[in-house]
N, C-alpha and C positions, 0 to 999 in steps of 0.2 A: 504494500500500500504506500509506503514511503517513497519507493521508486516512482510509482505512478504520480504522486503529488509533485515530486521533483521534476519529472518529465513535463508535466502540465505547466509548471512555473517556467521552465526553460522555453516551452512553446509560446507562452504568453509574452515573455520577454522578446523573443524573436519577432512576433507579430507587432508588438509595440515599436520595436526598432525599425521594422519595415515601414510602418505608417509614419513614423517620425522622420524617416529619411526623405519623404516627399515634401515635408515642411522645410527641412534644412537644406535640401539640394533639389529645388524645383527645376533647375536647369543644371545639366552637367557640362563641363567644359574641359577640354584636354587638347594637347598638341601631339601630332604625329609628324614624322619626317623620314625622308629617305634621300640618299645621295645616289645620283644616276651618273654613270660614266659616259655621258654624252654632253655636247654643248647645249646651252640653255635653249637656243632656237629649235634644235631638233627635239629636245625633250618636251618643250611646250607644245609644239605642233603635234607630236605623237599623242601626248596626254589629252589634247582637245580634239582629236580626230574621232568623231562619233562612229565612223564605219569600222574602227578597230577596237572599240571599247569592249566588245564581247570577248576579245582575245585575252584580255587581262583583268577585267573587272569581275571580281568574285561574285557569282550569283546572278549576274545581269542576264535577263532573259530577252528583253527588248528595249529599244531606245527609239522613240518616235518624236519627230518634230511636231510641236503644236503651233508654234509661231516663232519665226526667226526675224530679228530686228537688225537693221544696219548698225554696225558698231557693236553688236552682240548683246549689250546690256538690255535687259527686258525680254530677251528670248526665252521661250518656254518649251519644255520637253516633257514627254511622258516616259517614265522608266518603270519597268517591271523587274523586281528582284525575287529570286527564288532562295529563300532561307530555309533549308531542310524541308522541302516540299510544301512550304507555305509561301504562296505568291502574294507579293505586296505591290500594289500600283501606287506610284508616287508622281508628283509633279515637281519639276526642277525649274527654278527661275534664276537666270544669270543676273546678279545684282551689281557686279563690278567686273571689269575686264580690261586689262592692259597687257597687250601682246608682249610675250616673253617675260612678264613680271608677276601678273596676278590674275586669278579667277576666283570670284566669290559666288557662291550658290546658296539659294534657299530651297531646301527639299522638304516637301510637305506630303504627308499621307493622312489617312484617317486617324492614325494613332499618334503622330508626332510631327514636330517641326524641327528641322536640323539646318544649321548654318555652317557651311564649310568655307573657309577662307584660305585658299592655296596661294602661296608665294613661291616664286622661282628665282633662285640666286645662282650666279656663277661663282664657284669656288674651285680654284686650281684646275681650270678647264673642265670641270664637272658641274652638274646641276644639283643644287640642294632644293628639294621640294619640301615645304613645310605647310602643314594644314592645321589651322586653329579651328576647332569644331565646338559647337554648342548644340546640345540636343535637349528638347523639352517634350515631355508627354502632354497630350491634350486633355487628359483627365487626371484627377488627383491620384488614382490608382496607378496610372501609367507613369506619372512622375516618380512615384515610389518604386515602381518596377525598374525604370531606367536608372535611378540612383543606385539601386541594389545591384544592377548589372553593369555598372560603370566600367570595370576592368574588361569585361567581355566586349563591350561596345568599342572601347578604345583599341583593344587587340584586333577586332574585326577591321577597323579603319587602317590600322598599321598593316594588316595583312593585305589590304588592297594596294597600298603603296609598295609593299614588298613584291607583290605580284606584278605591278607595273614595272618595277626595276628589272625583274627577271625577264619580262617580255621585251622591254626596251633594249636591254643589253644583249639579248639573244639575237636581235636584229643586226647588231654591230658585228657579231661573230660570223653571221651568214653572208654579210656584205664583203668582208675582208678576206 
């Protein structure tokens, strides 16, 4: 009986911490980065080539243009991601774009709003891509969930940059 009471108390503490996390961390923010062994012009062009995104973006099922604007800012796209046989439709809006320097995106689904701010820098004839992300669930429960899965979400975004690095650098090897 004592073990049952103890387990019940532990369970209650976990539930309280879960719901408290949504209050304390209603938005999660993190930075991911990757160094690509290519010049910034090549890296930026490849990263923004929507016809090649399926080759490196983990889980991407489709990428469709909704509206493209001159100068890119304001362009909207529909993306469908497969996360372990769960398909999520999202809309992506380009909020900032400076060729070879920056791409900022707002990605929205039924569950969340995510802001990605990618910067591209030349370092020793290589490119450093850095992404400062903010993710927020649209309901209180989802805010708690995203706060609880912070490390998983960050690791997933890092995995996308790692996958891009492998893809981009494999092209170098086949050219040479």
